[in-house]
N, C-alpha and C positions, 0 to 999 in steps of 0.2 A: 504494500500500500504506500501512498505518498508520505511525505514527511509531516503532513498535517497531524495535529493532535487528534487521537481517536478515543472514543469511549464505546466499548463493545463493538457494535457494527456500524456506528454512526460517527462521522467526522464532525469536527467543530463547525465547519462550513455548512454541512447538512442540517445541523441543529439550529444554527443561526438563520438559515433559509426558512426552516419550518416556523421558527418564532416570528420572523418578519411576515410570512404569508398569513399566519393566524392573526397577528397583531393588526393587519390591515382591515379586518372585518369590523363592521360597525358595532360599537359598544365595548369592544375588547379593551380592557384596561391593563392587562399584563398576561404574560405566558411564562411558565416555568417548566423546565425539563429536569427531572431529578432521577437518581437511581433509587433502587428499593431501600437503601439505607438512609434515605433522606438527604443525601449529599446533592446539593443543587449543581447541576452540570452547566446549565445556561438559563438565563432568565431575562425578562424585560420588566419585571415588577420592581417599582421603586421602594425598596425597603432597606433599612440599615441591616448590618450583618446579623445582629442578635435576633431581630424580628424575623428575618429570612430563615434563620436556623429553626426558630420556634415554629413558624408556619410550615416549613418543610417536614419537620418531625411529626407535627400533628396530622398533616395530610397523609403522610406515609403510614402512620398508625391507623388512621381512619380507613384508608384503602385496604390495609391488611385485615382489619376487622370486618369490613363489608364483604371482602372476598371470602373470608371464613364463613360468614352467615350464608352467602350464596351456596357454598359447598355443603353446609349443613342441610339446606333445603333440598339439594340434589347434588350428590357427589360427582355426577357427570357434567355439571354445569360450572361455569366460571364467570367472574365479574369482568365485564367488558367496558362499562361506562358507569360513572357515578355523578349525579347532578344534585347540588345543594343550592337551594334558592332562599334568599331572605328578601325583605322589602327593598333593599338597596343594591344587593349584589347577587351574582350567580357564580358558583364555583363548579367548574366542570372538570372531572378527573377521568383520564383514560389510561388505565394501567396496561402495561405490556410486560413481556417476560423480564426485561432488564431495566425498564424505565417507567416512570410515571409522568404523563403530560398533564399539566394543570393550566386551565384557562380561567382568568378572573374577568367577569363581564358585568357591565351595567345593563340589566334587562329593561330599564326604563329609558334608554337613550332616545328612542323614537318619540317619546313624550316631551322631550326637552325643547 
């Protein structure tokens, strides 16, 4: 492979391209790609380092618990997407084998 930094099967350039593509959608406030251990690989969310670590750890733990519950309901099934919505924000989580993609979105953007 090239001399680009790689994480599992994704290069830094591919991750940044994915973040840029998703960030261009209406209402998207930030995107984070992290590994299963809650280590942020790349992000566009404006958080200080301590808050970013806290959010990453919480989302990683929540994803693991949601995945476990899906497995309890049907051991042949697996979590593919998790959506959390509040009055002001929507957090969309897409777990993969090695990574977790998180998108923070304002669901009320069309109302502004």
